[in-house]
C-alpha positions, 0 to 999 in steps of 0.5 A, a space after each residue: 500500500 502506498 503511504 499518504 506521503 507517496 500519494 501526496 508526492 504523486 499528486 504534486 508531481 502531476 500538478 507540477 507537470 500539468 502546470 508546466 504543460 499549461 505554461 508551455 502551451 500558453 507561451 507557444 500561443 503567445 509568440 510574436 506574430 512577426 516571428 511566423 512567416 507569412 504563407 507566401 514566404 514558405 515554398 509551396 508548389 501550388 503557389 511557387 512562381 505565381 503573380 496576381 492579376 493586376 489592372 493596368 495602371 494599378 488599383 487606383 486606376 481601377 477605382 478611378 474607372 469605377 468612380 467614372 462609371 457609377 451613377 449613384 441612386 438614393 440608396 447610396 448614402 454616405 458611409 454605406 459600404 458594399 463589397 463586390 466579389 469577382 473573378 479575373 479569368 485566364 484572358 483577363 476578363 472580369 467575370 462572375 461579379 456579385 455584390 456581397 452585401 445587398 444594402 443597395 437597390 436592385 438596380 444599383 446592384 445590377 449596375 455595379 455588376 455591369 460596370 465590373 464585368 464591363 471593365 477594361 481587360 486586366 493582366 491575368 494571374 500567372 502560375 508557372 508560366 501559365 495564365 490562371 483565373 483569380 478571385 478578388 473582393 473589392 470594397 466600395 465605400 460611398 462618400 459625400 460628393 464634397 469629400 470625393 471632390 476634396 480627395 481628388 484635389 492636388 495637395 497644396 504645399 
C-alpha cells in the first residue's frame, strides 16, 4: 500500500507537470506574430512562381474607372459600404461579379455588376508560366460628393 506521503508526492508531481504543460502551451500561443512567416514566404508548389492579376495602371486606376462609371441612386448614402466579389479569368476578363452585401437597390446592384464585368481587360494571374483565373473582393465605400471632390484635389504645399 502506498503511504499518504507517496500519494501526496504523486499528486504534486502531476500538478507540477500539468502546470508546466499549461505554461508551455500558453507561451507557444503567445509568440510574436512577426516571428511566423507569412504563407507566401514558405515554398509551396501550388503557389511557387505565381503573380496576381493586376489592372493596368494599378488599383487606383481601377477605382478611378469605377468612380467614372457609377451613377449613384438614393440608396447610396454616405458611409454605406458594399463589397463586390469577382473573378479575373485566364484572358483577363472580369467575370462572375456579385455584390456581397445587398444594402443597395436592385438596380444599383445590377449596375455595379455591369460596370465590373464591363471593365477594361486586366493582366491575368500567372502560375508557372501559365495564365490562371483569380478571385478578388473589392470594397466600395460611398462618400459625400464634397469629400470625393476634396480627395481628388492636388495637395497644396
